[in-house]
C-alpha positions in Angstrom: -26.9 -24.1 0.0 -27.9 -21.3 -2.2 -25.1 -19.0 -3.6 -25.4 -15.8 -5.8 -22.3 -16.9 -7.9 -21.5 -19.8 -10.1 -18.8 -22.1 -9.2 -16.9 -24.6 -11.1 -20.0 -27.2 -10.8 -21.6 -24.9 -13.4 -19.0 -24.5 -16.1 -20.7 -27.5 -18.4 -17.5 -28.6 -20.4 -14.4 -26.8 -20.3 -12.4 -29.5 -22.7 -10.4 -27.4 -25.0 -11.9 -24.1 -24.4 -9.3 -21.7 -23.0 -10.2 -20.6 -19.6 -9.0 -17.4 -17.6 -8.2 -18.2 -13.9 -7.3 -14.7 -11.7 -4.9 -16.5 -8.9 -2.9 -14.6 -6.4 0.5 -15.8 -7.0 2.1 -12.8 -5.1 4.5 -14.4 -3.2 7.3 -13.4 -0.6 10.7 -14.2 -2.4 14.4 -14.2 -1.0 17.4 -15.2 -3.3 15.2 -16.4 -6.0 13.4 -18.6 -3.8 9.6 -18.5 -2.3 9.8 -18.0 1.5 6.3 -19.0 1.7 4.3 -21.1 -0.8 0.7 -20.9 0.8 -1.0 -18.7 -2.0 0.7 -21.1 -4.4 -0.7 -24.2 -2.8 -4.2 -22.5 -2.5 -4.3 -22.6 -6.0 -3.7 -25.7 -6.9 -7.2 -27.5 -6.6 -9.0 -24.7 -9.0 -6.2 -25.4 -12.0 -5.7 -28.8 -11.7 -9.8 -29.4 -11.5 -9.8 -27.6 -15.3 -6.6 -29.2 -16.3 -8.3 -32.9 -15.6 -11.2 -31.6 -17.4 -9.3 -31.0 -20.2 -9.6 -27.4 -20.0 -6.2 -24.9 -21.7 -5.9 -22.9 -18.4 -4.3 -19.8 -18.6 -3.5 -18.1 -15.2 -3.8 -14.3 -14.5 -2.0 -12.9 -11.8 0.2 -10.1 -10.1 3.8 -10.3 -8.7 4.7 -7.1 -6.6 4.1 -3.4 -7.6 5.5 -2.8 -11.3 3.2 0.3 -11.4 2.6 -0.4 -15.3 6.0 -0.9 -16.3 7.9 -3.9 -17.5 10.2 -5.2 -14.7 12.1 -8.1 -15.0 12.5 -8.5 -10.9 8.7 -9.0 -11.1 8.1 -11.2 -14.2 5.7 -14.0 -13.3 8.5 -15.8 -14.8 10.1 -16.4 -11.5 7.4 -18.0 -10.3 6.2 -20.4 -13.0 8.8 -23.3 -11.4 7.5 -23.0 -8.0 4.4 -23.2 -9.0 4.8 -26.1 -11.3 6.6 -27.8 -8.3 3.7 -27.5 -6.4 1.0 -28.5 -8.6 3.0 -31.5 -9.9 2.7 -31.0 -13.6 3.8 -29.1 -16.2 3.7 -25.1 -16.5 4.3 -23.0 -18.9 5.5 -19.5 -18.9 3.2 -16.6 -21.2 4.8 -13.6 -22.8 2.4 -11.2 -23.2 4.1 -10.3 -26.5 2.0 -12.8 -28.5 0.0 -14.6 -25.9 -2.7 -15.1 -28.3 -0.4 -17.7 -30.5 0.9 -19.2 -27.3 -2.8 -19.6 -25.8 -3.6 -21.3 -29.2 -0.8 -23.8 -29.5 -1.3 -25.2 -26.0 -2.9 -28.7 -25.2 -5.9 -29.7 -23.7 -5.2 -29.5 -20.4 -2.2 -27.4 -20.5 -1.5 -24.7 -17.9 0.2 -21.6 -18.4 0.9 -18.1 -16.3 0.7 -15.1 -18.0 2.4 -12.4 -17.5 2.4 -10.0 -14.7 -0.8 -8.5 -15.1 0.5 -5.7 -13.8 3.0 -4.7 -16.2 0.3 -3.3 -18.2 -1.0 0.1 -17.1 -4.1 -0.3 -17.7 -4.7 -3.3 -15.2 -5.2 -1.3 -11.7 -7.3 1.4 -13.9 -9.6 -1.6 -14.9 -9.5 0.4 -18.5 -11.5 -1.0 -21.1 -9.1 -1.7 -23.6 -7.1 -4.2 -20.8 -10.3 -5.7 -20.3 -10.8 -6.9 -24.3 -7.2 -7.6 -24.4 -7.6 -10.2 -21.9 -10.7 -11.4 -22.7 -9.8 -12.0 -26.5 -7.5 -14.6 -24.6 -10.2 -16.8 -23.3 -13.7 -18.2 -23.4 -14.6 -18.6 -19.8 -13.3 -17.0 -16.8 -12.6 -17.4 -13.1 -12.0 -16.1 -10.3 -9.9 -17.8 -7.4 -8.3 -14.9 -6.4 -10.5 -13.6 -2.7 -7.6 -11.6 -1.6 -7.3 -9.6 -4.8 -10.9 -9.2 -4.9 -11.2 -5.7 -2.8 -9.8 -4.2 -6.0 -11.7 -3.3 -9.0 -9.1 -4.2 -11.7 -9.0 -5.4 -15.0 -8.0 -9.1 -14.2 -9.9 -8.7 -10.8 -13.5 -7.5 -12.1 -13.5 -5.9 -15.5 -13.3 -9.6 -17.1 -15.9 -10.7 -15.1 -18.0 -8.8 -17.1 -17.1 -9.4 -20.5 -16.9 -13.6 -20.2 -18.6 -16.1 -18.4 -17.6 -15.3 -14.7 -17.3 -18.6 -12.0 -16.1 -18.7 -8.5 -12.5 -21.2 -7.9 -12.7 -23.4 -5.5 -10.6 -20.8 -3.1 -12.8 -18.1 -3.9 -16.0 -21.0 -3.2 -14.5 -21.8 0.0 -14.0 -18.5 1.4 -17.3 -16.8 0.6 -18.7 -19.7 2.1 -16.7 -19.3 5.2 -17.4 -15.6 5.1 -21.3 -16.3 5.0 -21.1 -18.5 8.3 -19.2 -15.9 9.9 -21.2 -13.1 9.5 -23.2 -13.2 6.7 -25.9 -15.6 7.9 -24.1 -16.8 11.4 -24.9 -18.9 14.2 -25.3 -16.9 17.2 -24.0 -16.5 19.5 -21.2 -14.6 17.8 -17.6 -13.4 19.1 -15.3 -11.1 17.1 -11.8 -10.8 18.0 -9.9 -7.5 16.6 -6.8 -6.9 17.7 -3.3 -5.1 16.3 -1.7 -2.0 16.9 -4.2 1.2 16.3 -7.7 2.0 16.5 -7.3 3.9 13.4 -6.9 1.1 11.2 -9.9 -0.8 12.4 -12.2 2.0 12.6 -15.0 0.7 10.1 -14.4 -2.8 11.5 -15.3 -1.9 14.6 -18.2 0.1 13.8 -19.6 -2.3 11.4 -19.0 -5.3 13.5 -21.3 -4.0 16.9 -24.3 -4.4 15.1 -23.1 -7.8 14.1 -21.6 -9.8 16.6 -23.1 -10.3 20.4 -19.3 -10.1 21.6 -16.9 -8.4 20.8 -12.9 -9.0 22.6 -10.9 -5.8 21.6 -7.1 -7.0 22.0 -3.6 -5.3 21.4 -2.5 -1.7 21.0 -6.2 -0.5 20.6 -7.5 -1.9 23.6 -5.6 0.6 25.3 -7.0 3.5 23.4 -10.5 2.2 24.6 -9.1 1.7 28.4 -8.0 5.3 28.2 -11.6 6.6 26.9 -12.6 4.3 30.2 -10.6 6.6 32.4 -7.7 4.4 32.8 -4.2 5.4 32.9 -2.2 3.3 30.3 1.1 5.0 31.6 3.4 4.9 28.1 1.5 2.1 26.7 0.9 2.9 23.2 -2.2 4.2 22.6 -4.1 7.1 20.2 -5.4 9.4 23.0 -6.9 12.0 20.2 -9.2 8.9 19.2 -10.6 7.8 22.6 -13.8 9.8 21.9 -14.3 8.0 19.1 -13.9 5.2 20.8 -16.4 6.2 23.6 -18.3 6.2 20.5 -18.1 2.7 19.7 -18.6 1.8 23.2 -22.2 3.5 23.1 -23.1 2.3 20.0 -22.1 -1.2 21.1 -24.3 -0.8 24.1 -27.3 0.7 22.2 -26.8 -2.9 19.9 -26.7 -5.2 22.7 -23.2 -5.9 21.8 -20.7 -6.8 24.9 -17.5 -5.3 24.4 -14.5 -6.7 26.4 -11.4 -5.0 27.5 -8.8 -6.4 29.5 -9.0 -6.1 33.1 -5.5 -7.9 34.0 -2.7 -6.9 31.8 1.1 -7.7 31.4 3.3 -4.8 31.3 7.4 -3.8 31.3 9.3 -0.7 31.1 10.7 -1.8 27.8 9.5 -3.6 25.0 11.7 -6.3 24.5 11.9 -10.4 24.8 11.6 -11.5 28.3 11.6 -7.9 30.1 13.4 -8.1 33.6 10.5 -5.3 34.3 7.6 -7.9 33.2 4.7 -8.0 35.7 0.9 -8.8 35.5 -1.0 -6.5 37.1 -4.6 -5.2 37.3 -5.0 -2.7 34.5 -6.0 0.2 37.2 -2.2 -0.1 38.3 -0.3 0.3 35.6 2.5 2.8 36.5 3.2 5.6 34.6 6.5 4.1 33.3 5.1 0.8 32.2 3.4 -0.3 29.1 0.8 -2.9 28.1 2.0 -5.7 26.0 -0.4 -8.3 26.6 -3.6 -9.2 28.4 -3.5 -10.9 31.5 -4.0 -14.6 32.4 -7.4 -13.7 34.3 -8.8 -12.0 31.2 -7.5 -14.5 29.3 -9.2 -17.4 30.5 -12.9 -14.8 31.3 -12.2 -14.2 27.4 -12.1 -18.2 26.9 -15.4 -19.0 29.0 -17.1 -16.6 26.1 -16.0 -18.1 23.9 -17.6 -21.6 25.2 -20.6 -19.5 25.0 -20.7 -18.8 21.2 -21.3 -20.4 18.3 -19.3 -18.4 15.6 -15.8 -16.5 16.1 -14.0 -14.1 13.6 -10.6 -13.3 14.4 -8.7 -10.7 12.5 -5.4 -9.6 14.7 -3.4 -10.5 18.1 -4.5 -9.6 21.5 -0.6 -8.4 22.2 2.6 -7.9 20.9 2.7 -12.4 19.9 5.9 -11.2 18.3 7.4 -10.7 21.0 7.8 -13.4 23.7 6.4 -13.8 26.3 3.8 -11.7 24.6 2.3 -14.2 22.4 0.7 -15.9 25.4 -2.5 -14.4 25.6 -2.8 -15.1 21.8 -1.9 -18.5 21.7 -4.1 -19.4 25.1 -7.7 -18.2 23.1 -6.2 -19.1 19.9 -5.8 -22.6 21.3 -9.2 -22.5 22.9 -11.1 -21.5 19.9 -9.3 -24.6 18.3 -10.2 -27.3 20.8 -13.7 -25.8 20.3 -14.0 -26.3 16.4 -12.3 -29.4 16.8 -15.5 -30.7 18.9 -17.7 -29.0 16.6 -19.4 -26.2 19.1 -17.6 -23.2 17.3 -17.3 -22.0 13.5 -14.0 -20.3 13.5 -13.1 -17.8 10.6 -9.5 -16.3 10.4 -7.7 -13.5 8.6 -5.0 -11.0 7.9 -1.4 -11.4 8.0 -0.7 -11.0 11.4 -3.3 -12.9 12.5 -2.5 -16.1 10.1 0.9 -15.9 11.6 -0.6 -16.0 15.5 -2.6 -18.9 14.4 0.6 -21.0 13.2 2.7 -19.4 16.1 -0.2 -21.2 18.3 -0.1 -24.6 16.0 -3.5 -24.6 15.2 -4.2 -22.8 12.0 -5.2 -26.2 10.5 -7.8 -26.5 13.5 -10.0 -23.6 12.4 -12.8 -23.6 10.6 -10.9 -21.5 7.8 -8.3 -19.2 7.9 -8.1 -16.6 5.4 -4.7 -15.7 3.6 -6.4 -12.3 2.3 -5.2 -9.0 3.9 -7.1 -6.1 2.5 -9.8 -7.9 1.3 -10.6 -9.7 4.6 -10.6 -6.4 6.5 -13.0 -4.7 3.9 -15.3 -7.6 4.2 -15.4 -7.3 7.9 -16.1 -3.4 7.2 -18.7 -4.6 5.8 -17.5 -3.4 2.1 -18.5 -4.5 -1.0 -15.7 -6.1 -2.9 -15.7 -5.6 -6.4 -14.7 -9.0 -7.2 -17.1 -10.6 -5.9 -20.2 -8.4 -6.4 -19.1 -8.9 -10.1 -20.0 -12.5 -9.6 -22.8 -12.4 -8.6 -25.5 -14.1 -11.3 
């Protein structure tokens, strides 16, 4: 596979070298404990490989939003022990005061985590003096944090211009998967785009109609498209002021030979609650004025499964219904299971991303069966919008 970026395979001998590795260690914590260590585990392959090769590995990361101020509640010292447990080897916390001396004293193969990069106000502004300060701490730079690649920060973009730059294993896997999904995909390509509001996914939808063969729209945003087609959606979540924009997207899809799939049967209720007594399934043209659409119906779900069976590639961002509240997760879970089965049998390349999407796939118990599941939120969305990601562009050869 021809890549536009260098990977760890291109680094040569790193024994004794100071390697700055940008990771995403911005994990959720409660009462001093990490509640989801997905990002910590994602960092392990790159960090372990470099340490095994004798590098002095210095991890750069942010934690929270300290806005250039030192805040002990957002110190990466809090994440050092949890990461050490996941990595299975000692990890040293390195205060940014006296960092050069601390790194110089590291042994070959030792791993350290530098204090929160966002304690420096120049991190988020990509300030030259911040880039120079960080660059002086290392000999080589590895970016392994795709989820922060949409930010042109000192530790994600600036450093790549100051030191020889490489993609870490997680970044490499992510970029390879995204290339298979939309860069150079096997057609037919389907995209599932769900979520509450069209307004948050406008750029995604406009970009995708030229890229995919089937655009499956779910969640609250499907109601805006139904309304644009003259369907009375009752008291469903709907951006009536965007029906004109929805019509424009439908027209663009027609011109691009992209088939847009909207539900024709839906699950409705008079109140948004778990298993409400008013729950029923009906045709989209039979939604009462006091009802709201909360999921796609079984007939539409089955039809979408048939669409996926004709496809070779799937990109998924956002649930089809209000999946956090049962039984409005039914369509999302059913279609996710279909996609997982097709992936397992080798007929479909499936790439999913975004926080709600990952949660929905975990709920369906199929996250491990997809070809690739990205933990990135904003970066994944901007990639789906067709935007250049500064942290990725900076790695280009």
